C-alpha positions in Angstrom: 41.1 89.8 -10.6 43.5 89.1 -13.2 46.4 91.1 -11.3 45.5 89.7 -7.9 46.2 86.2 -9.9 49.4 87.6 -11.3 50.5 88.2 -8.2 49.6 85.1 -6.0 51.5 83.5 -9.3 54.7 85.0 -8.7 54.3 84.8 -5.4 54.1 81.1 -5.2 56.6 80.7 -7.7 59.2 82.7 -5.7 58.2 80.4 -2.5 59.3 77.6 -4.9 62.9 78.5 -5.4 65.6 77.2 -4.0 67.8 80.0 -4.9 69.0 82.7 -2.5 66.1 85.5 -2.0 66.6 89.3 -1.3 64.0 91.9 -1.3 63.8 93.5 -4.8 62.5 97.6 -5.9 60.2 97.7 -8.7 62.1 97.7 -11.8 65.6 97.2 -9.8 68.2 94.8 -12.1 69.6 92.6 -9.3 72.8 90.4 -10.1 73.8 87.3 -8.6 76.7 85.5 -9.5 79.1 85.0 -12.7 82.1 83.4 -14.5 83.1 82.8 -18.1 84.8 79.9 -16.0 82.4 77.4 -14.6 84.6 75.4 -12.3 86.0 78.7 -10.8 82.1 79.8 -10.6 81.4 76.6 -8.8 84.2 76.4 -6.4 83.1 80.0 -5.1 79.5 79.9 -5.4 80.0 76.7 -2.7 82.0 78.5 -0.6 78.9 80.9 -0.6 76.4 79.3 -0.2 76.4 77.7 3.3 74.3 78.7 6.0 76.2 82.4 6.2 74.6 83.5 3.1 71.3 84.7 3.6 70.7 86.1 6.0 74.2 87.6 5.7 74.8 89.3 2.5 77.8 89.3 0.5 79.8 91.4 -2.4 82.4 89.9 -4.7 84.1 90.9 -7.6 87.9 88.9 -8.7 89.8 90.8 -11.7 92.8 89.7 -13.9 95.2 91.9 -14.3 96.9 90.4 -17.3 93.9 90.4 -19.2 91.2 92.5 -17.7 88.5 90.0 -17.6 86.4 89.5 -14.8 86.6 86.5 -13.4 83.7 86.2 -10.9 81.7 88.6 -9.6 78.6 88.4 -6.8 76.8 91.4 -6.8 79.6 93.5 -7.7 77.3 96.8 -7.5 75.2 96.4 -3.6 76.4 99.0 -2.1 77.6 97.9 1.0 79.3 99.7 4.2 83.1 98.9 3.5 84.5 99.3 7.1 88.1 100.1 6.8 88.4 99.1 3.4 87.5 102.8 3.2 91.2 103.2 4.0 92.1 102.3 0.4 90.1 105.5 -1.2 92.4 107.5 1.1 95.9 106.2 0.4 95.2 105.9 -3.2 94.7 109.8 -3.4 97.3 110.9 -0.5 100.0 108.8 -2.6 98.7 110.1 -6.2 98.3 114.0 -5.0 100.6 114.6 -1.7 103.2 111.6 -3.2 105.5 109.1 -1.4 108.2 111.8 0.2 105.3 114.1 1.6 106.9 115.0 5.1 104.4 115.1 8.5 106.7 117.6 10.0 106.7 118.8 13.6 108.2 121.5 14.5 110.0 122.6 18.0 110.1 127.2 18.1 111.3 129.2 20.5 110.4 132.5 21.5 113.4 134.4 23.9 111.9 137.5 24.1 110.3 139.0 27.3 107.9 136.2 28.1 110.0 133.7 26.6 107.8 130.9 25.3 108.6 127.3 23.4 106.4 126.5 20.7 105.3 122.8 19.3 103.7 122.7 16.1 101.6 119.8 15.1 101.4 118.9 11.4 98.6 115.7 12.2 102.0 113.7 11.8 100.1 110.0 13.4 103.7 108.3 14.0 104.8 110.7 16.7 106.0 109.1 19.6 107.5 109.8 23.4 110.6 109.2 21.9 110.1 111.6 19.3 109.4 114.4 21.5 112.6 113.2 23.8 114.1 113.7 20.6 113.0 117.2 19.7 113.8 118.2 23.6 117.5 116.5 23.4 118.1 119.0 19.7 116.8 122.1 21.1 118.4 122.0 24.5 121.9 123.6 22.9 119.7 126.5 21.6 117.8 127.5 25.2 119.3 130.3 27.1 119.5 128.7 30.7 118.1 130.2 33.9 114.8 131.2 32.3 110.8 129.8 32.7 109.7 129.2 29.6 105.9 128.5 28.6 104.6 125.6 26.7 102.3 126.1 24.2 100.7 124.4 21.4 100.0 125.2 18.0 97.1 123.4 16.8 96.1 125.6 14.0 96.3 123.0 11.0 93.1 121.2 11.3 89.7 122.3 12.6 88.7 121.5 15.8 85.9 118.8 15.1 87.9 116.0 16.8 85.8 112.9 15.8 84.9 111.8 12.5 81.0 112.0 11.1 79.0 109.3 12.2 81.2 107.7 14.7 79.7 106.2 17.6 79.2 108.0 20.7 80.1 104.7 22.6 82.8 103.7 21.2 84.8 105.4 24.0 87.4 105.0 25.5 88.4 102.4 22.3 91.8 103.2 21.4 91.3 102.7 17.9 88.9 105.2 17.7 90.8 107.9 18.9 90.3 111.8 18.9 91.6 113.8 16.2 94.2 116.6 16.4 97.1 118.2 14.3 99.0 117.7 17.9 99.1 113.9 17.7 100.8 111.9 20.2 101.3 107.8 20.5 98.4 107.6 18.6 96.0 109.4 20.7 96.3 106.8 23.5 98.1 105.5 27.0 98.8 102.3 28.0 98.2 101.1 31.2 100.1 98.2 32.7 98.3 96.5 36.0 100.3 93.9 38.3 99.8 92.3 41.0 100.4 93.4 45.0 103.2 91.3 47.2 101.0 89.3 49.2 96.8 88.7 48.3 94.1 91.6 48.7 96.6 94.4 48.0 96.1 96.7 45.9 97.2 96.4 42.4 99.9 97.8 41.1 99.3 100.7 37.9 101.6 102.5 35.6 101.2 104.0 32.7 103.3 103.9 28.9 104.4 107.4 29.3 104.5 108.1 32.9 102.3 111.3 32.8 100.1 113.4 35.1 98.2 114.2 32.7 96.1 111.2 33.6 94.9 110.4 37.1 94.6 107.2 38.2 91.5 105.8 40.7 93.0 102.6 42.0 90.2 100.1 43.0 91.7 96.8 42.0 92.5 94.1 44.2 94.9 91.4 44.1 93.3 87.9 44.4 94.3 84.2 45.0 95.1 82.2 42.0 92.3 80.4 42.4 89.6 83.0 42.4 88.4 84.5 39.1 90.3 87.6 38.2 87.7 90.6 36.5 89.7 93.1 36.3 88.3 96.6 34.2 90.3 99.1 33.1 89.2 102.0 31.4 88.7 106.2 31.7 85.5 108.1 32.6 85.1 108.7 29.2 80.8 110.0 30.0 82.4 112.7 32.3 84.9 113.5 29.0 87.8 113.0 31.6 90.9 111.5 31.7 91.1 109.9 35.1 91.9 106.1 34.6 89.8 103.2 36.7 91.1 99.8 37.8 88.0 97.9 39.1 88.1 94.0 40.0 91.6 92.5 40.8 94.5 89.8 39.3 95.8 86.8 40.0 98.8 87.0 42.7 100.5 85.0 40.4 100.5 87.2 37.1 102.9 89.3 35.9 101.7 92.3 34.0 98.0 93.0 32.2 98.5 95.5 29.4 95.6 97.4 27.5 95.3 101.2 25.4 93.2 103.8 25.8 92.2 106.3 24.5 92.8 109.5 25.4 90.6 113.2 25.6 91.9 116.2 24.8 95.3 114.7 23.0 96.9 118.5 21.9 96.8 119.0 25.6 98.1 115.1 26.4 101.0 116.3 23.7 102.4 119.3 25.5 101.6 118.0 29.1 104.2 115.1 28.0 106.5 117.3 26.4 106.2 119.7 29.1 107.3 117.0 31.4 110.1 116.2 28.9 111.3 119.4 29.3 111.6 119.6 33.4 113.6 116.5 33.1 116.2 117.8 31.4 116.2 121.0 33.3 114.4 123.2 32.0 112.1 125.5 33.9 108.6 125.5 32.4 105.8 127.9 33.8 102.0 127.7 32.4 101.1 125.4 29.2 98.7 127.0 26.5 97.4 126.5 23.3 98.6 129.3 21.3 100.1 129.9 17.4 103.9 130.2 16.8 104.9 134.2 17.3 106.5 136.0 14.5 109.9 136.4 16.7 110.2 132.2 17.3 112.7 130.6 15.6 112.9 126.9 14.8 115.1 125.2 17.2 114.3 121.2 16.7 112.3 119.0 14.2 111.4 115.8 13.5 109.7 113.8 10.6 107.8 110.8 9.1 107.3 110.4 5.4 103.8 109.6 4.1 105.4 106.4 2.5 105.6 105.1 6.5 102.4 106.6 6.8 100.3 104.6 4.6 102.4 101.1 5.1 101.3 101.2 8.9 98.0 102.9 8.2 97.1 100.3 6.3 99.0 96.9 7.8 97.7 97.7 11.2 94.8 99.1 9.6 94.9 102.3 12.2 92.7 105.0 12.3 94.4 107.5 13.5 96.6 107.6 10.5 93.8 107.7 7.8 91.9 110.6 9.5 95.1 112.7 9.5 95.7 112.0 6.2 92.0 113.2 5.1 92.7 116.2 6.9 96.2 116.9 5.1 95.1 116.4 1.8 92.5 119.3 2.3 95.2 121.4 3.9 97.2 120.8 0.6 94.0 121.4 -1.6 92.3 123.9 0.3 94.8 125.4 2.6 94.6 125.5 6.6 92.6 124.4 8.4 91.9 120.9 7.5 88.4 119.6 7.5 87.1 116.1 6.5 84.8 117.5 4.2 87.3 119.2 2.3 89.5 115.9 2.3 86.6 113.9 0.7 86.3 116.4 -1.9 90.1 115.7 -3.3 89.6 111.9 -2.7 86.3 112.1 -5.0 88.2 114.5 -7.5 91.1 111.7 -7.4 88.4 109.0 -7.8 86.5 110.8 -10.6 89.9 111.1 -12.1 90.7 107.8 -12.3 87.2 106.9 -14.0 85.1 105.4 -10.7 81.5 106.6 -10.6 81.5 108.2 -7.4 77.8 109.1 -7.6 77.7 105.6 -6.4 79.6 105.7 -3.3 79.3 108.0 0.1 82.4 109.1 2.0 82.1 110.0 5.2 85.1 109.7 6.9 88.7 108.6 5.9 89.3 105.6 8.0 85.8 103.7 7.4 84.8 103.3 11.3 81.5 105.7 10.7 79.0 103.5 9.5 77.7 106.3 6.5 80.5 104.7 4.1 79.1 103.1 1.0 80.3 101.4 -1.6 80.5 98.1 -3.7 83.0 95.5 -4.6 83.1 97.0 -8.1 84.6 99.9 -7.3 87.2 98.5 -5.0 88.1 96.5 -7.7 88.3 99.6 -10.1 90.5 101.2 -8.0 93.2 98.2 -7.8 93.1 97.9 -11.3 94.0 101.5 -11.8 97.0 101.6 -9.4 98.2 98.7 -10.7 98.6 100.6 -13.7 100.8 103.3 -12.1 104.3 102.4 -12.5 104.9 105.9 -10.3 102.7 104.5 -7.7 102.1 100.9 -7.6 105.1 99.1 -5.9 104.3 101.2 -3.3 101.0 100.6 -3.4 101.3 97.3 -3.1 103.8 97.1 0.0 101.1 99.1 2.1 98.9 95.8 1.7 99.3 93.1 4.9 100.8 89.9 3.8 98.3 86.9 4.2 100.3 84.6 6.9 103.4 87.1 7.2 102.3 91.2 8.4 100.0 92.9 9.4 96.6 92.5 10.2 96.9 89.0 8.0 99.6 87.8 10.0 97.8 85.0 11.7 95.3 84.2 8.5 95.6 81.9 5.5 98.7 80.0 7.0 100.0 76.6 5.3 98.0 77.5 2.3 99.2 78.8 -1.5 97.8 82.3 -0.3 100.4 82.6 2.5 103.2 84.7 1.5 101.4 86.0 -1.7 98.1 87.3 -1.0 98.0 91.1 0.1 94.7 92.3 1.0 93.2 95.4 3.0 90.4 94.4 5.8 88.1 95.8 7.2 86.0 94.8 10.7 83.0 96.5 12.4 80.2 95.0 13.7 78.3 93.2 11.1 80.8 94.2 8.7 83.8 92.2 7.2 85.5 92.9 3.9 89.0 92.1 2.2 90.8 93.6 -0.6 94.0 93.6 -2.5 96.0 91.3 -4.9 96.6 87.3 -5.1 98.6 85.8 -7.7 97.2 83.0 -8.7 99.0 79.1 -9.5 99.9 79.8 -13.0 101.6 83.6 -12.4 98.3 85.7 -12.9 97.8 88.5 -10.6 94.4 89.2 -9.7 92.7 92.4 -8.2 89.6 91.3 -5.4 87.0 92.7 -3.0 85.2 91.0 -0.7 82.5 92.5 1.5 80.2 90.7 3.8 77.7 92.2 5.9 74.5 91.8 8.1 75.5 89.6 10.3 75.5 88.8 13.6 77.9 87.9 16.2 81.7 87.4 15.6 83.0 88.0 11.8 85.5 85.2 12.3 83.1 82.5 10.3 83.3 85.1 7.6 86.7 85.7 7.5 87.4 82.2 7.2 84.7 81.9 4.1 87.3 85.0 3.0 90.5 82.8 3.5 89.2 79.7 1.7 88.8 82.5 -1.4 92.1 83.4 -0.6 93.5 79.8 -1.1 91.4 78.9 -3.8 92.6 81.9 -6.2 96.3 81.5 -5.0 95.9 77.7 -6.0 93.5 78.3 -9.0 94.9 77.9 -12.5 93.2 78.6 -15.7 
C-alpha cells in the first residue's frame, strides 16, 4: 500500500510539472540545460521552448575555445542519429591519418602484348569526371600503337564488392545522394537527365543525358503539353529491376526550356568503363570488349589524373557528398589494413583516431562514413570534443575549418542566416535525414571569442525547415553575443 501511494504521488507531481517530460529508465541521470551565463541560457532555452520541442528532442553543447568553459548545454550526452554530421568523424580521421596531400590517383595502363589491353585502375577518387577521362585518353593516345583493337579493362580491386552502406534504406534508389559505391567512380556515380518540350503540343519530349552514353537506355513516354496544363513529369530509373533504363512519364509545358535531374547509376564500375570506351572510340581508337580485370604485370602506365585529399574533403563537407565520405572511409581501411578496403576497416581507423584524442567511443556507433545510415549514434558532446581537439592542432585546423560551409556564403549554408551576424562568420556542417536535422561547427562572437557548437534535433515529423530555422536563430544569437 505504501509503495502504491508513493507511486501515485510521483505520477501526480509529474502531471503537474510544466517542464518538458521525457521517459526515464530506473537510475538514469538526465541533464536538461545548464550555463554559467543566465542571460544566454534564457535566450537559448527560449529558442528551444516552443511547440517544436517536445515532441521532438534536441541535444546542444557550446564551448568557448579561448577559455574551455561550457557556455551552454542541453542533454549533451543523449544519443542521437547525427545524419551528415557523421562526416566530421570521417574527415577528421582522414586529415590526421592520410594528410592533406594524399592523392587519389586514377591510372590508365597499356599492355601491348598479343591481346592489347587498356587497364583503368580506380583509386576511389570521388571527384573523377567525364572531363578527367577525356584528359586521360588525350594523354594516352601518343603511347598507343595504331591499327590495333584494344580490350578495355577496369581494375576495381582497391575496395571490396559491397556497394551500399550498412543500414542504407532499400528505397533510397535512385536518389543521386545515395549512390552505389566503387573504387571506379565517375560523376559521383550519377547521370544527369535533361528533358525539353517537343516542337508542338502532343510531341514526345526530347531527352538527353550528361554524359551522353550507351550505358543507359531511355524509355520516353513523356509528352509536350499546353502551358495551361499542369505538367506532371516524372524522371526515374528502373531501380527495382537493378536496371539502368531511364523512364520518362508525364509531360512538360510547351513553353518550358529544360528540366534537369540527377539519378544514381547501378554498376558504377561498368558505367565508368563504358564512358571511357566511348571516349577512346571518339578519338579513333578501336575497342573490342570491355571487362573487369586486374592490371597485368606487362602493362605500363600511359596516363594518370589525381585529386588531393584536401580538395576531396572541402567538396565532401561543403556539399555533404556521401560518395566522397564512403570512398574516404574505405581509403582509410586500405591505408591501415591494405586492400581491399572495407567499411569495417575504415571504421576501425576512425575509432582508433577518436580514442586517441580522448573521445569516448563506447558512447558512439559508427555504421558508415557519411551519416546515411540510421544505425549511427553519437551526441553533441562527442562532436564538440572533436571540434575542440582539432582546434588545438595548428597543423590541421586551418584546412579543417576551411572544409565547413559558411553561413550565407557557401555550400549547404549558402542560403541560410543571410543578413544576420552569423553571415560570413559561422561555419557549420549540416546534416539531414527524415526526422533528423543537425548543425555543428564554429562561430565567433561579437567580442571575438571563437566557439565550438553542436546541435542535433530528431524525432520530428514533416519538413526539417522549422528546425533549421531554430538552428539559424541560435547561430545568429551566438554570433551577436557578448559576455
